[in-house]
DSSP file (Angstrom, degrees, kcal/mol; ACC not computed):
  #  RESIDUE AA STRUCTURE BP1 BP2  ACC     N-H-->O    O-->H-N    N-H-->O    O-->H-N    TCO  KAPPA ALPHA  PHI   PSI    X-CA   Y-CA   Z-CA
    1    1 A M     >        0   0    0      0, 0.0     4,-1.9     0, 0.0     5,-0.2   0.000 360.0 360.0 360.0 -40.8  -86.9   -3.5  -90.1
    2    2 A L  H  >  +     0   0    0      1,-0.2     4,-2.0     2,-0.2     5,-0.2   0.878 360.0  53.5 -63.1 -38.9  -88.5   -1.4  -92.8
    3    3 A L  H  > S+     0   0    0      1,-0.2     4,-1.9     2,-0.2    -1,-0.2   0.895 107.9  50.2 -63.0 -41.7  -85.2   -1.1  -94.6
    4    4 A L  H  > S+     0   0    0      2,-0.2     4,-2.0     1,-0.2    -2,-0.2   0.885 108.9  51.6 -64.7 -40.7  -84.8   -4.9  -94.6
    5    5 A A  H  X S+     0   0    0     -4,-1.9     4,-2.1     1,-0.2    -2,-0.2   0.897 109.9  49.5 -64.5 -41.3  -88.3   -5.4  -96.1
    6    6 A G  H  X S+     0   0    0     -4,-2.0     4,-2.2     1,-0.2    -1,-0.2   0.891 109.9  51.0 -63.9 -40.4  -87.6   -2.9  -98.9
    7    7 A F  H  X S+     0   0    0     -4,-1.9     4,-2.2     2,-0.2    -2,-0.2   0.901 110.1  49.4 -64.1 -42.0  -84.3   -4.7  -99.7
    8    8 A T  H  X S+     0   0    0     -4,-2.0     4,-2.0     2,-0.2    -2,-0.2   0.913 111.9  48.1 -64.5 -44.4  -86.1   -8.1  -99.9
    9    9 A K  H  X S+     0   0    0     -4,-2.1     4,-1.8     1,-0.2    -2,-0.2   0.912 111.8  49.8 -64.1 -42.8  -88.8   -6.7 -102.2
   10   10 A S  H  X S+     0   0    0     -4,-2.2     4,-1.8     1,-0.2    -2,-0.2   0.898 110.3  50.2 -62.4 -42.8  -86.2   -5.1 -104.5
   11   11 A F  H  X S+     0   0    0     -4,-2.2     4,-2.0     1,-0.2    -1,-0.2   0.882 108.2  52.9 -65.0 -39.0  -84.2   -8.3 -104.8
   12   12 A A  H  X S+     0   0    0     -4,-2.0     4,-1.9     1,-0.2    -1,-0.2   0.888 108.6  49.8 -65.4 -40.1  -87.3  -10.3 -105.7
   13   13 A Q  H  X S+     0   0    0     -4,-1.8     4,-2.1     2,-0.2    -1,-0.2   0.890 109.7  51.3 -66.4 -39.0  -88.2   -7.9 -108.5
   14   14 A E  H  X S+     0   0    0     -4,-1.8     4,-1.3     1,-0.2    -2,-0.2   0.908 109.2  50.2 -64.7 -41.7  -84.6   -8.1 -109.9
   15   15 A K  H  < S+     0   0    0     -4,-2.0     3,-0.2     1,-0.2    -1,-0.2   0.896 110.9  49.1 -64.1 -40.2  -84.6  -11.9 -109.9
   16   16 A E  H >< S+     0   0    0     -4,-1.9     3,-1.3     1,-0.2    -1,-0.2   0.876 107.7  54.9 -67.0 -37.8  -88.0  -11.9 -111.8
   17   17 A A  H 3< S+     0   0    0     -4,-2.1    -1,-0.2     1,-0.3    -2,-0.2   0.782 109.3  47.3 -66.9 -28.0  -86.8   -9.5 -114.4
   18   18 A T  T 3< S+     0   0    0     -4,-1.3    -1,-0.3    -3,-0.2    -2,-0.2   0.246  79.7 140.8 -98.9  13.3  -83.7  -11.6 -115.2
   19   19 A K    <   -     0   0    0     -3,-1.3     2,-0.2     1,-0.1    -3,-0.1  -0.302  59.0-108.8 -57.3 136.9  -85.8  -14.9 -115.5
   20   20 A N        -     0   0    0      1,-0.1     2,-0.2    36,-0.0    -1,-0.1  -0.466  28.0-117.5 -74.0 136.3  -84.5  -17.0 -118.4
   21   21 A Y        -     0   0    0     -2,-0.2     2,-1.3    34,-0.1    -1,-0.1  -0.498  32.0-108.2 -71.2 140.8  -86.6  -17.3 -121.5
   22   22 A D        -     0   0    0     -2,-0.2    -1,-0.1    34,-0.0    32,-0.1  -0.579  40.6-158.1 -74.2  95.2  -87.8  -20.8 -122.2
   23   23 A Q        +     0   0    0     -2,-1.3     2,-0.3    32,-0.1    32,-0.1  -0.365  30.8 122.0 -72.0 154.5  -85.7  -21.7 -125.3
   24   24 A G  E     -A   54   0A   0     30,-0.8    30,-2.9    32,-0.1     2,-0.3  -0.983  53.0 -67.7 170.8-178.8  -86.9  -24.5 -127.6
   25   25 A F  E     -A   53   0A   0     -2,-0.3   143,-2.4    28,-0.2     2,-0.3  -0.662  30.5-169.0 -98.7 149.6  -88.0  -25.7 -131.0
   26   26 A R  E     -AB  52 167A   0     26,-2.5    26,-2.7    -2,-0.3     2,-0.4  -0.949   7.9-153.2-128.9 152.6  -91.0  -24.9 -133.0
   27   27 A L  E     -AB  51 166A   0    139,-2.6   139,-2.1    -2,-0.3     2,-0.4  -0.995  14.3-176.4-128.1 134.7  -92.3  -26.6 -136.2
   28   28 A G  E     -AB  50 165A   0     22,-2.6    22,-2.8    -2,-0.4     2,-0.4  -0.977  15.2-158.1-134.3 147.1  -94.4  -24.9 -138.8
   29   29 A F  E     +AB  49 164A   0    135,-2.6   135,-2.4    -2,-0.4     2,-0.3  -0.991  24.4 177.6-123.2 128.8  -96.1  -26.0 -142.0
   30   30 A G  E     -AB  48 163A   0     18,-2.2    18,-2.3    -2,-0.4     2,-0.4  -0.861  27.2-141.3-132.4 162.2  -96.9  -23.4 -144.7
   31   31 A I  E     -AB  47 162A   0    131,-2.5   131,-2.3    -2,-0.3     2,-0.4  -0.944  23.5-157.6-117.8 146.5  -98.3  -22.8 -148.1
   32   32 A N  E     -AB  46 161A   0     14,-2.7    14,-2.0    -2,-0.4     2,-0.4  -0.957  13.7-174.8-128.7 140.7  -96.8  -20.3 -150.5
   33   33 A A  E     -AB  45 160A   0    127,-2.0   127,-2.8    -2,-0.4     2,-0.3  -0.994  19.0-179.5-132.9 129.3  -98.1  -18.4 -153.5
   34   34 A G  E     -AB  44 159A   0     10,-2.9    10,-2.3    -2,-0.4   125,-0.3  -0.898  28.7-140.9-133.9 158.6  -95.8  -16.2 -155.5
   35   35 A Y  E     - B   0 158A   0    123,-2.8   123,-1.7    -2,-0.3     8,-0.2  -0.953  24.9-145.6-116.2 109.7  -95.6  -13.8 -158.4
   36   36 A P  E     - B   0 157A   0      0, 0.0   121,-0.3     0, 0.0   119,-0.0  -0.477   4.0-146.2 -74.1 146.2  -92.4  -14.2 -160.5
   37   37 A F  S    S+     0   0    0    119,-2.8     2,-0.3    -2,-0.1   120,-0.1   0.421  73.4  61.2 -92.1   0.3  -90.9  -11.1 -162.1
   38   38 A S  S >  S-     0   0    0    118,-0.4     3,-1.1   109,-0.0   109,-0.1  -0.930  82.8 -78.1-132.3 152.4  -89.6  -12.7 -165.3
   39   39 A D  B 3  S+C  146   0A   0    107,-0.7   107,-2.8    -2,-0.3     3,-0.1  -0.516  99.8  31.8 -75.9 152.4  -90.8  -14.6 -168.3
   40   40 A P  T 3  S+     0   0    0      0, 0.0    33,-0.7     0, 0.0    -1,-0.3  -0.916 100.5  89.2 -95.8  17.2  -91.7  -17.3 -169.0
   41   41 A Y  E <   - D   0  72A   0     -3,-1.1    31,-0.2    31,-0.2     3,-0.1  -0.543  42.9-178.6 -86.3 139.8  -93.1  -17.9 -165.5
   42   42 A N  E     -     0   0A   0     29,-3.3     2,-0.3     1,-0.4    30,-0.1   0.836  63.3 -23.7-101.1 -45.8  -96.7  -17.0 -164.5
   43   43 A F  E     - D   0  71A   0     28,-0.8    28,-3.1    -8,-0.2    -1,-0.4  -0.973  53.3-128.7-160.9 169.3  -97.0  -17.9 -160.8
   44   44 A N  E     -AD  34  70A   0    -10,-2.3   -10,-2.9    -2,-0.3     2,-0.4  -0.988  17.8-177.8-130.1 134.9  -95.5  -20.1 -158.1
   45   45 A L  E     +AD  33  69A   0     24,-1.8    24,-2.5    -2,-0.4     2,-0.3  -0.976  18.7 143.9-127.6 146.4  -97.2  -22.4 -155.7
   46   46 A G  E     -AD  32  68A   0    -14,-2.0   -14,-2.7    -2,-0.4     2,-0.3  -0.985  34.8-133.8-166.2 175.8  -95.6  -24.4 -152.9
   47   47 A A  E     -AD  31  67A   0     20,-2.3    20,-2.5    -2,-0.3     2,-0.3  -0.971  24.6-175.5-138.4 151.7  -95.6  -25.9 -149.5
   48   48 A D  E     -AD  30  66A   0    -18,-2.3   -18,-2.2    -2,-0.3     2,-0.4  -0.950  22.0-143.7-146.0 165.8  -92.9  -25.9 -146.8
   49   49 A A  E     -AD  29  65A   0     16,-3.0    16,-2.2    -2,-0.3     2,-0.4  -0.997  21.0-168.3-128.1 135.1  -91.9  -27.1 -143.4
   50   50 A R  E     -AD  28  64A   0    -22,-2.8   -22,-2.6    -2,-0.4     2,-0.5  -0.989  10.4-160.6-130.2 129.0  -89.8  -24.9 -141.1
   51   51 A I  E     -AD  27  63A   0     12,-2.5    12,-2.0    -2,-0.4     2,-0.4  -0.905  17.0-168.8-102.6 136.1  -88.0  -25.8 -137.9
   52   52 A Q  E     -AD  26  62A   0    -26,-2.7   -26,-2.5    -2,-0.5     2,-0.6  -0.985  14.2-158.2-130.1 133.8  -87.3  -22.9 -135.7
   53   53 A Y  E     -AD  25  61A   0      8,-2.8     8,-2.5    -2,-0.4     2,-0.7  -0.956  17.8-141.3-111.7 117.9  -85.0  -22.7 -132.6
   54   54 A D  E     -AD  24  60A   0    -30,-2.9   -30,-0.8    -2,-0.6     6,-0.3  -0.680  19.3-179.1 -80.8 112.7  -85.8  -19.8 -130.3
   55   55 A L  S    S-     0   0    0      4,-1.9     2,-0.3    -2,-0.7     5,-0.2   0.845  74.1 -22.0 -75.3 -36.7  -82.6  -18.3 -128.9
   56   56 A S  S    S-     0   0    0      3,-1.9    -1,-0.2    -3,-0.1   -32,-0.1  -0.841  85.4 -75.6-154.4-172.5  -84.6  -15.8 -126.9
   57   57 A K  S    S+     0   0    0     -2,-0.3     3,-0.1     1,-0.2    -3,-0.0   0.765 131.4  31.0 -67.2 -23.4  -88.1  -14.2 -127.0
   58   58 A R  S    S+     0   0    0      1,-0.1    33,-2.9    32,-0.1     2,-0.4   0.649 113.2  59.4-109.3 -19.3  -86.9  -12.0 -129.9
   59   59 A Y  E     + E   0  90A   0     31,-0.2    -4,-1.9    29,-0.0    -3,-1.9  -0.934  54.5 169.2-124.5 137.0  -84.4  -14.0 -131.9
   60   60 A S  E     -DE  54  89A   0     29,-2.4    29,-2.8    -2,-0.4     2,-0.4  -0.978  26.5-136.9-141.6 152.3  -84.6  -17.4 -133.6
   61   61 A L  E     -DE  53  88A   0     -8,-2.5    -8,-2.8    -2,-0.3     2,-0.3  -0.870  28.7-162.5-103.2 144.5  -82.7  -19.6 -136.0
   62   62 A T  E     -DE  52  87A   0     25,-2.2    25,-2.4    -2,-0.4     2,-0.3  -0.919  20.5-168.5-130.9 154.8  -84.6  -21.3 -138.8
   63   63 A L  E     -DE  51  86A   0    -12,-2.0   -12,-2.5    -2,-0.3     2,-0.4  -0.955  20.1-175.5-139.3 120.7  -84.2  -24.1 -141.3
   64   64 A T  E     +DE  50  85A   0     21,-2.9    21,-2.7    -2,-0.3     2,-0.3  -0.943  11.9 156.4-125.9 138.1  -86.8  -24.4 -144.1
   65   65 A T  E     +DE  49  84A   0    -16,-2.2   -16,-3.0    -2,-0.4     2,-0.3  -0.923  15.3 116.3-145.7 171.9  -87.4  -26.9 -146.9
   66   66 A G  E     -D   48   0A   0     17,-0.7     2,-0.3    -2,-0.3   -18,-0.2  -0.955  58.1 -68.8 166.0-146.6  -90.4  -27.9 -149.1
   67   67 A F  E     -D   47   0A   0    -20,-2.5   -20,-2.3    -2,-0.3     2,-0.3  -0.981  37.2-178.4-145.5 134.1  -91.4  -27.9 -152.7
   68   68 A N  E     -DF  46  81A   0     13,-2.7    13,-2.8    -2,-0.3     2,-0.4  -0.947   9.2-157.2-128.9 151.8  -92.2  -25.0 -155.0
   69   69 A N  E     -DF  45  80A   0    -24,-2.5   -24,-1.8    -2,-0.3     2,-0.7  -0.978   8.5-151.1-134.8 122.1  -93.3  -25.0 -158.6
   70   70 A Y  E     -DF  44  79A   0      9,-3.2     9,-2.3    -2,-0.4     2,-0.3  -0.825  25.0-143.8 -85.6 118.7  -93.0  -22.1 -161.1
   71   71 A F  E     -D   43   0A   0    -28,-3.1   -29,-3.3    -2,-0.7   -28,-0.8  -0.678  15.4-166.5 -89.2 139.0  -95.9  -22.5 -163.6
   72   72 A V  E     -D   41   0A   0     -2,-0.3     2,-0.2   -31,-0.2   -31,-0.2  -0.969  11.3-139.2-125.4 136.4  -95.3  -21.7 -167.3
   73   73 A S    >   +     0   0    0    -33,-0.7     3,-0.6    -2,-0.4     2,-0.2  -0.548  66.6  20.5 -89.4 162.3  -98.0  -21.2 -170.0
   74   74 A G  T 3  S-     0   0    0      1,-0.2    -2,-0.1    -2,-0.2     0, 0.0  -0.492 119.9 -32.1  84.8-153.2  -97.5  -22.6 -173.5
   75   75 A D  T 3  S+     0   0    0     -2,-0.2    -1,-0.2     2,-0.1     2,-0.0   0.542 103.9 105.6 -85.2  -8.5  -95.2  -25.3 -174.6
   76   76 A N  S <  S-     0   0    0     -3,-0.6     2,-0.2     1,-0.1    -4,-0.2  -0.347  73.8-110.7 -72.4 155.1  -92.5  -24.6 -172.0
   77   77 A N        -     0   0    0     34,-0.1    -1,-0.1     1,-0.1    -4,-0.1  -0.589  26.7-113.1 -86.1 146.0  -92.0  -26.8 -169.0
   78   78 A D        -     0   0    0     -2,-0.2     2,-0.5    -6,-0.1    -7,-0.2  -0.285  27.0-129.9 -64.6 161.9  -92.8  -25.8 -165.4
   79   79 A L  E     -F   70   0A   0     -9,-2.3    -9,-3.2    30,-0.0     2,-0.3  -0.935  24.8-174.6-122.2 107.5  -89.8  -25.5 -163.1
   80   80 A G  E     +F   69   0A   0     -2,-0.5    29,-2.6   -11,-0.3    30,-0.9  -0.789   9.8 173.6 -99.3 143.8  -90.2  -27.4 -159.8
   81   81 A Y  E     -FG  68 108A   0    -13,-2.8   -13,-2.7    -2,-0.3    27,-0.2  -0.990  31.6-132.8-149.5 156.5  -87.6  -27.0 -157.1
   82   82 A I  E     - G   0 107A   0     25,-2.3    25,-2.7    -2,-0.3     2,-0.3  -0.950  26.5-152.4-108.7 113.5  -86.8  -28.0 -153.5
   83   83 A P  E     - G   0 106A   0      0, 0.0   -17,-0.7     0, 0.0     2,-0.4  -0.634  11.1-171.7 -84.0 145.6  -85.5  -25.0 -151.4
   84   84 A L  E     +EG  65 105A   0     21,-2.6    21,-2.2    -2,-0.3     2,-0.4  -0.912  19.7 169.5-135.1 108.5  -83.2  -25.6 -148.5
   85   85 A K  E     -EG  64 104A   0    -21,-2.7   -21,-2.9    -2,-0.4     2,-0.4  -0.945  25.7-158.8-129.1 139.9  -82.7  -22.4 -146.5
   86   86 A A  E     +EG  63 103A   0     17,-2.6    17,-2.4    -2,-0.4     2,-0.3  -0.903  30.2 168.0-108.8 145.4  -81.1  -21.5 -143.1
   87   87 A G  E     -EG  62 102A   0    -25,-2.4   -25,-2.2    -2,-0.4     2,-0.4  -0.906  35.6-126.5-152.2 177.2  -82.2  -18.2 -141.6
   88   88 A F  E     -EG  61 101A   0     13,-2.1    13,-1.9    -2,-0.3     2,-0.4  -1.000  21.2-162.4-132.8 128.9  -82.3  -15.7 -138.7
   89   89 A K  E     -EG  60 100A   0    -29,-2.8   -29,-2.4    -2,-0.4     2,-0.4  -0.945   5.0-173.1-117.2 132.0  -85.6  -14.2 -137.4
   90   90 A A  E     -EG  59  99A   0      9,-2.9     9,-2.4    -2,-0.4     2,-0.4  -0.979  17.5-141.9-128.1 119.7  -85.8  -11.1 -135.3
   91   91 A F  E     + G   0  98A   0    -33,-2.9     7,-0.3    -2,-0.4     3,-0.1  -0.654  22.9 174.5 -79.0 131.6  -89.0   -9.8 -133.7
   92   92 A I  E     +     0   0A   0      5,-2.9     2,-0.4    -2,-0.4     6,-0.2   0.576  59.5  42.9-117.0 -14.0  -89.1   -6.1 -133.8
   93   93 A L  E >> S- G   0  97A   0      4,-1.4     3,-2.1     1,-0.0     4,-1.9  -0.898 125.3 -36.5-144.0 110.6  -92.5   -5.1 -132.5
   94   94 A K  T 34 S-     0   0    0     -2,-0.4    -2,-0.0     1,-0.3    -3,-0.0   0.757 103.4 -73.3  51.6  32.7  -94.4   -6.5 -129.5
   95   95 A D  T 34 S+     0   0    0      2,-0.2    -1,-0.3     1,-0.1     3,-0.1   0.729 128.4  79.4  58.1  24.4  -93.1  -10.0 -130.2
   96   96 A K  T <4 S+     0   0    0     -3,-2.1    31,-2.4     1,-0.2     2,-0.4   0.658  75.9  63.1-123.4 -47.2  -95.4  -10.3 -133.2
   97   97 A L  E  <  +GH  93 126A   0     -4,-1.9    -5,-2.9    29,-0.2    -4,-1.4  -0.715  69.0 176.9 -88.2 131.5  -93.9   -8.4 -136.2
   98   98 A Y  E     -GH  91 125A   0     27,-2.7    27,-2.4    -2,-0.4     2,-0.4  -0.916  29.6-144.6-135.9 159.9  -90.6   -9.8 -137.4
   99   99 A L  E     -GH  90 124A   0     -9,-2.4    -9,-2.9    -2,-0.3     2,-0.3  -0.944  26.3-176.7-114.9 143.0  -87.9   -9.5 -140.0
  100  100 A M  E     -GH  89 123A   0     23,-2.4    23,-3.0    -2,-0.4     2,-0.4  -0.999  15.2-164.1-143.9 144.5  -86.2  -12.6 -141.3
  101  101 A G  E     +GH  88 122A   0    -13,-1.9   -13,-2.1    -2,-0.3     2,-0.3  -0.997  12.5 180.0-127.0 134.3  -83.4  -13.4 -143.7
  102  102 A E  E     +GH  87 121A   0     19,-1.4    19,-2.8    -2,-0.4     2,-0.3  -0.960   3.9 179.2-131.2 150.6  -82.7  -16.8 -145.2
  103  103 A A  E     +GH  86 120A   0    -17,-2.4   -17,-2.6    -2,-0.3     2,-0.3  -0.987  26.5 100.8-146.3 151.5  -80.1  -18.1 -147.6
  104  104 A G  E     -GH  85 119A   0     15,-2.4    15,-2.4    -2,-0.3     2,-0.3  -0.891  61.2 -46.7 173.2-140.9  -79.4  -21.5 -149.1
  105  105 A A  E     -GH  84 118A   0    -21,-2.2   -21,-2.6    -2,-0.3     2,-0.5  -0.928  25.9-148.8-129.7 150.5  -79.9  -23.6 -152.2
  106  106 A A  E     -GH  83 117A   0     11,-2.7    11,-2.5    -2,-0.3     2,-0.8  -0.979  16.8-156.8-118.0 115.1  -82.8  -24.3 -154.7
  107  107 A F  E     -GH  82 116A   0    -25,-2.7   -25,-2.3    -2,-0.5     9,-0.2  -0.824  10.6-142.8 -98.1 106.1  -82.5  -27.8 -156.2
  108  108 A A  E     +G   81   0A   0      7,-1.8   -27,-0.3    -2,-0.8   -29,-0.0  -0.478  27.9 168.2 -67.2 135.2  -84.4  -28.0 -159.5
  109  109 A V        +     0   0    0    -29,-2.6     2,-0.3    -2,-0.2   -28,-0.2   0.357  39.8  79.0-134.0   4.6  -86.1  -31.4 -159.8
  110  110 A T  S >  S+     0   0    0    -30,-0.9     3,-1.8     3,-0.4   -33,-0.0  -0.861  84.8   6.6-124.9 155.7  -88.5  -31.4 -162.7
  111  111 A N  T 3  S-     0   0    0     -2,-0.3    -1,-0.2     1,-0.3   -34,-0.1   0.763 119.2 -60.5  56.8  36.2  -88.7  -31.7 -166.5
  112  112 A G  T 3  S+     0   0    0      1,-0.2     2,-0.7    -3,-0.2    -1,-0.3   0.403 104.5 121.7  78.6  -4.7  -85.0  -32.5 -167.1
  113  113 A Y    <   +     0   0    0     -3,-1.8    -3,-0.4     1,-0.1    -1,-0.2  -0.839  27.7 164.2 -92.7 117.6  -83.7  -29.3 -165.6
  114  114 A D        +     0   0    0     -2,-0.7     2,-0.2    -5,-0.1    -1,-0.1   0.059  20.5 133.5-125.7  25.6  -81.4  -30.3 -162.8
  115  115 A K        -     0   0    0     -8,-0.1    -7,-1.8    27,-0.1     2,-0.4  -0.509  46.3-139.2 -79.2 146.1  -79.4  -27.1 -162.0
  116  116 A T  E     -H  107   0A   0     -9,-0.2     2,-0.4    -2,-0.2    -9,-0.2  -0.886  21.2-163.3-104.1 136.7  -78.9  -26.0 -158.4
  117  117 A S  E     -H  106   0A   0    -11,-2.5   -11,-2.7    -2,-0.4     2,-0.2  -0.901  24.0-113.2-122.1 146.6  -79.1  -22.3 -157.6
  118  118 A F  E     -H  105   0A   0     -2,-0.4    23,-1.7   -13,-0.2     2,-0.4  -0.563  39.0-159.1 -68.2 141.9  -78.1  -20.1 -154.8
  119  119 A L  E     -HI 104 140A   0    -15,-2.4   -15,-2.4    -2,-0.2     2,-0.4  -0.990  15.3-177.1-131.7 134.7  -81.2  -18.7 -153.1
  120  120 A V  E     +HI 103 139A   0     19,-1.9    19,-2.3    -2,-0.4   -17,-0.2  -0.987   4.4 179.9-131.0 143.8  -81.6  -15.6 -150.9
  121  121 A S  E     -H  102   0A   0    -19,-2.8   -19,-1.4    -2,-0.4     2,-0.2  -0.737   9.0-173.3-152.4  94.3  -84.9  -14.6 -149.2
  122  122 A P  E     -H  101   0A   0      0, 0.0    15,-2.2     0, 0.0     2,-0.3  -0.645  21.8-179.2 -82.2 148.5  -85.5  -11.5 -147.0
  123  123 A A  E     -HJ 100 136A   0    -23,-3.0   -23,-2.4    -2,-0.2     2,-0.4  -0.970  27.6-152.8-146.3 158.3  -89.0  -11.4 -145.4
  124  124 A I  E     +HJ  99 135A   0     11,-2.3    11,-2.9    -2,-0.3     2,-0.3  -0.991  33.5 162.2-127.4 139.6  -91.3   -9.4 -143.1
  125  125 A G  E     -HJ  98 134A   0    -27,-2.4   -27,-2.7    -2,-0.4     2,-0.4  -0.933  37.2-130.0-153.1 173.6  -94.0  -11.2 -141.2
  126  126 A Y  E     -HJ  97 133A   0      7,-3.0     7,-2.8    -2,-0.3     2,-0.4  -1.000  29.7-177.3-130.2 128.6  -96.5  -11.4 -138.4
  127  127 A A  E     - J   0 132A   0    -31,-2.4     5,-0.2    -2,-0.4     2,-0.2  -0.977  12.4-179.7-133.5 142.3  -96.7  -14.4 -136.0
  128  128 A T        -     0   0    0      3,-3.0    37,-0.0    -2,-0.4   -33,-0.0  -0.468  58.4 -76.6-113.9-166.2  -98.8  -15.5 -133.1
  129  129 A D  S    S+     0   0    0     -2,-0.2    38,-0.1     1,-0.1     3,-0.1   0.798 129.0  10.9 -64.8 -27.3  -98.4  -18.7 -131.0
  130  130 A K  S    S+     0   0    0      1,-0.1    35,-3.4    36,-0.1     2,-0.3   0.696 118.4  64.5-121.0 -33.3 -100.0  -20.7 -133.9
  131  131 A I  E     - K   0 164A   0     33,-0.2    -3,-3.0  -103,-0.1     2,-0.4  -0.781  50.3-175.4-107.4 140.9 -100.3  -18.6 -137.1
  132  132 A D  E     +JK 127 163A   0     31,-2.0    31,-2.4    -2,-0.3     2,-0.5  -0.980   2.5 179.6-135.9 121.3  -97.5  -17.1 -139.2
  133  133 A I  E     +JK 126 162A   0     -7,-2.8    -7,-3.0    -2,-0.4     2,-0.3  -0.988  13.8 168.5-122.1 126.0  -98.1  -14.8 -142.2
  134  134 A S  E     -JK 125 161A   0     27,-2.2    27,-2.8    -2,-0.5     2,-0.4  -0.974  28.8-150.2-141.0 155.2  -95.2  -13.4 -144.1
  135  135 A L  E     +JK 124 160A   0    -11,-2.9   -11,-2.3    -2,-0.3     2,-0.3  -0.990  30.1 174.9-120.0 127.9  -94.3  -11.6 -147.3
  136  136 A R  E     -JK 123 159A   0     23,-2.7    23,-2.9    -2,-0.4     2,-0.5  -0.938  31.7-136.5-136.2 156.3  -90.9  -12.3 -148.8
  137  137 A Y  E     - K   0 158A   0    -15,-2.2     2,-0.4    -2,-0.3    21,-0.2  -0.930  27.5-168.1-103.2 135.3  -88.8  -11.6 -151.8
  138  138 A E  E     - K   0 157A   0     19,-2.6    19,-2.2    -2,-0.5     2,-0.4  -0.989   5.8-172.2-129.7 136.5  -87.0  -14.7 -153.1
  139  139 A Y  E     -IK 120 156A   0    -19,-2.3   -19,-1.9    -2,-0.4     2,-0.6  -0.989  10.4-170.4-133.3 126.1  -84.2  -14.7 -155.7
  140  140 A E  E >   -IK 119 155A   0     15,-2.8    15,-2.8    -2,-0.4     3,-0.7  -0.964  10.1-161.6-112.3 114.0  -82.6  -17.7 -157.4
  141  141 A N  E 3  S+     0   0A   0    -23,-1.7    -1,-0.1    -2,-0.6   -22,-0.1   0.688  83.2  43.5 -75.6 -18.3  -79.5  -16.6 -159.3
  142  142 A D  E 3  S+     0   0A   0    -24,-0.4    -1,-0.2    11,-0.2   -27,-0.1   0.406  81.8 109.8-109.0   3.0  -79.1  -19.6 -161.6
  143  143 A F  E <  S-     0   0A   0     -3,-0.7    11,-2.1    12,-0.1     2,-0.1  -0.615  74.1-109.5 -80.2 139.5  -82.7  -20.2 -162.7
  144  144 A P  E     + K   0 153A   0      0, 0.0     2,-0.3     0, 0.0     9,-0.3  -0.379  40.2 173.2 -73.9 142.6  -83.3  -19.4 -166.4
  145  145 A V  E     - K   0 152A   0      7,-2.9     7,-2.7    -2,-0.1     2,-0.6  -0.907  30.5-120.1-136.5 165.8  -85.4  -16.4 -167.5
  146  146 A I  E     +CK  39 151A   0   -107,-2.8  -107,-0.7    -2,-0.3     2,-0.4  -0.954  32.7 170.9-113.0 118.8  -86.2  -14.7 -170.8
  147  147 A K  E >  S- K   0 150A   0      3,-2.9     3,-1.5    -2,-0.6    -2,-0.0  -0.995  72.8 -10.2-128.3 125.8  -85.2  -11.0 -171.1
  148  148 A N  T 3  S-     0   0    0     -2,-0.4    -1,-0.1     1,-0.3     3,-0.1   0.894 128.5 -57.5  53.5  44.0  -85.4   -9.2 -174.4
  149  149 A N  T 3  S+     0   0    0      1,-0.2     2,-0.4    -3,-0.1    -1,-0.3   0.658 118.6 108.1  62.3  19.3  -86.0  -12.6 -176.2
  150  150 A E  E <  S- K   0 147A   0     -3,-1.5    -3,-2.9     0, 0.0     2,-0.4  -0.960  71.4-119.6-124.8 145.4  -82.8  -14.0 -174.8
  151  151 A V  E     + K   0 146A   0     -2,-0.4     2,-0.2    -5,-0.2    -5,-0.2  -0.696  45.1 151.8 -83.6 129.4  -82.3  -16.6 -172.1
  152  152 A S  E     - K   0 145A   0     -7,-2.7    -7,-2.9    -2,-0.4     2,-0.3  -0.770  38.6-100.8-139.5-173.3  -80.3  -15.4 -169.1
  153  153 A N  E     + K   0 144A   0     -9,-0.3   -11,-0.2    -2,-0.2   -12,-0.1  -0.835  67.6  80.5-117.7 154.2  -80.2  -16.3 -165.4
  154  154 A G  E     -     0   0A   0    -11,-2.1     2,-0.5   -14,-0.3   -13,-0.2   0.602  43.9-167.0 117.1  93.1  -81.6  -14.7 -162.3
  155  155 A L  E     - K   0 140A   0    -15,-2.8   -15,-2.8   -10,-0.1     2,-0.3  -0.924   6.9-177.3-113.5 124.0  -85.3  -15.3 -161.2
  156  156 A G  E     + K   0 139A   0     -2,-0.5  -119,-2.8   -17,-0.2  -118,-0.4  -0.865   3.7 173.7-116.7 153.4  -86.9  -13.2 -158.5
  157  157 A Q  E     -BK  36 138A   0    -19,-2.2   -19,-2.6    -2,-0.3     2,-0.4  -0.983  29.2-131.0-150.0 159.3  -90.4  -13.4 -157.0
  158  158 A I  E     -BK  35 137A   0   -123,-1.7  -123,-2.8    -2,-0.3     2,-0.4  -0.957  36.0-173.2-108.9 135.4  -92.6  -11.9 -154.3
  159  159 A S  E     -BK  34 136A   0    -23,-2.9   -23,-2.7    -2,-0.4     2,-0.5  -0.976  22.3-146.6-138.7 143.6  -94.3  -14.6 -152.3
  160  160 A L  E     -BK  33 135A   0   -127,-2.8  -127,-2.0    -2,-0.4     2,-0.5  -0.922  17.2-162.9-107.6 131.8  -97.0  -14.8 -149.5
  161  161 A R  E     -BK  32 134A   0    -27,-2.8   -27,-2.2    -2,-0.5     2,-0.5  -0.966   8.1-172.4-119.6 129.0  -96.7  -17.6 -146.9
  162  162 A L  E     +BK  31 133A   0   -131,-2.3  -131,-2.5    -2,-0.5     2,-0.3  -0.985  22.0 171.7-116.2 126.3  -99.5  -18.7 -144.6
  163  163 A A  E     -BK  30 132A   0    -31,-2.4   -31,-2.0    -2,-0.5     2,-0.4  -0.936  32.2-145.2-139.9 156.9  -98.4  -21.2 -141.9
  164  164 A Y  E     +BK  29 131A   0   -135,-2.4  -135,-2.6    -2,-0.3     2,-0.3  -0.984  30.2 176.8-117.5 131.4  -99.5  -23.1 -138.8
  165  165 A G  E     +B   28   0A   0    -35,-3.4     2,-0.3    -2,-0.4  -137,-0.2  -0.904  11.3 179.7-136.2 163.7  -96.8  -23.7 -136.2
  166  166 A F  E     -B   27   0A   0   -139,-2.1  -139,-2.6    -2,-0.3     2,-0.2  -0.986  34.4 -93.9-157.4 158.2  -96.5  -25.2 -132.7
  167  167 A K  E      B   26   0A   0     -2,-0.3  -141,-0.3  -141,-0.2  -143,-0.0  -0.501 360.0 360.0 -74.8 144.9  -93.9  -25.8 -130.0
  168  168 A L              0   0    0   -143,-2.4  -142,-0.1    -2,-0.2    -1,-0.1   0.419 360.0 360.0 -94.1 360.0  -92.2  -29.2 -129.9
């Protein structure tokens, strides 16, 4: 009888350990502030919306869009763009600290500049059930910059994102 009781308890623990994670969607809204590394840009401000599908407790797929604006001083025009990025998020420490990579396109939409650029964006962040704070590097390979008094392409920035999210 004692052997049977031990077997039942062992089986119950195994079943609980393999319980399936509740997969589902999350939606987040964020604000972004960035520092561009090239002239003529001074800073970047933006807002975004991100839909996230949790594959498991540690891995998620993301889709992010919004609007960002590179501000320029002087007579030059600002550069506003709409990013559209798909990504993968992996939690690496206690389901709070994560690494994420996103790639997609940046569609310039202001001041007569209408070029579309490839965009890549690795990030590190901290997330709770409601709050998401991340630091990312973002690079648009076709946006114009000034280097050594000549116009070339390739604009990078470091950006901080503060967001509020919830399960759908």
